[in-house]
C-alpha positions as CSV (number, residue, x, y, z in Angstrom):
1,M,8.0,5.5,-0.3
2,K,4.8,7.4,0.6
3,S,2.5,6.1,3.3
4,S,-1.2,6.6,3.0
5,G,-1.6,7.1,6.7
6,F,-1.5,4.6,9.6
7,I,-4.2,2.2,10.7
8,E,-4.3,1.3,14.4
9,V,-6.4,-1.7,15.5
10,D,-6.6,-3.7,18.7
11,L,-6.3,-7.2,17.4
12,F,-4.4,-9.3,19.8
13,S,-4.1,-9.9,23.5
14,K,-1.9,-7.5,25.4
15,D,0.9,-10.1,25.6
16,V,1.4,-10.0,21.8
17,N,4.1,-7.3,21.7
18,S,6.4,-8.0,18.8
19,L,6.5,-9.2,15.2
20,D,8.1,-12.4,16.4
21,N,4.8,-13.7,17.8
22,P,3.2,-16.3,15.6
23,E,-0.1,-14.4,15.6
24,A,1.6,-11.3,14.5
25,L,3.6,-13.2,11.8
26,R,0.3,-14.6,10.4
27,F,-1.2,-11.1,10.3
28,K,1.9,-9.7,8.5
29,K,1.6,-12.4,5.9
30,L,-2.1,-11.6,5.4
31,L,-1.3,-7.8,5.0
32,E,1.4,-8.6,2.5
33,E,-1.0,-10.8,0.5
34,V,-3.6,-8.0,0.4
35,A,-0.9,-5.5,-0.6
36,K,0.1,-7.8,-3.5
37,E,-3.6,-8.0,-4.7
38,Y,-3.7,-4.1,-4.7
39,E,-0.3,-3.9,-6.4
40,C,1.2,-2.0,-3.5
41,R,3.4,-2.5,-0.5
42,L,3.1,-2.8,3.2
43,I,5.1,0.1,4.3
44,S,5.2,-0.5,8.1
45,L,3.8,-2.9,10.7
46,D,4.4,-2.7,14.4
47,I,2.7,-4.5,17.3
48,D,2.5,-2.8,20.7
49,E,0.6,-4.6,23.5
50,G,-1.8,-6.3,21.1
51,T,-2.4,-3.2,18.9
52,A,-1.4,-3.5,15.3
53,I,-0.2,-0.3,13.6
54,F,0.4,-0.6,9.9
55,S,0.4,1.4,6.7
56,F,0.4,0.8,2.9
57,D,1.5,3.0,0.0
58,N,-2.0,2.9,-1.5
59,D,-4.8,5.3,-0.6
60,E,-7.5,3.0,-2.1
61,L,-6.5,0.1,0.1
62,T,-6.2,2.2,3.2
63,A,-9.6,3.7,2.6
64,E,-11.1,0.2,2.0
65,I,-9.7,-1.1,5.2
66,L,-11.0,1.9,7.1
67,R,-14.5,1.3,5.6
68,V,-14.4,-2.3,6.7
69,L,-13.3,-1.5,10.2
70,K,-16.0,1.2,10.5
71,N,-18.7,-1.1,9.3
72,D,-17.5,-3.9,11.7
73,S,-17.6,-1.4,14.6
74,E,-21.2,-0.4,13.8
75,T,-22.6,-4.0,14.0
């Protein structure tokens, strides 16, 4: 299983600190659905004080997410 790098994004409030949190579980489901669309897998997901750290085994998907995040930060 090869990771295409990690994406780290501040998404939640600081009190969201585990995958047991309902918000984190919804996010995990979303990531798994996106991975399915790209015919790849979610390799890892961790939540640390509101920051989501995740990776896929697909360079194309990882690059697309990074483009979206970059464009969002510029607006």
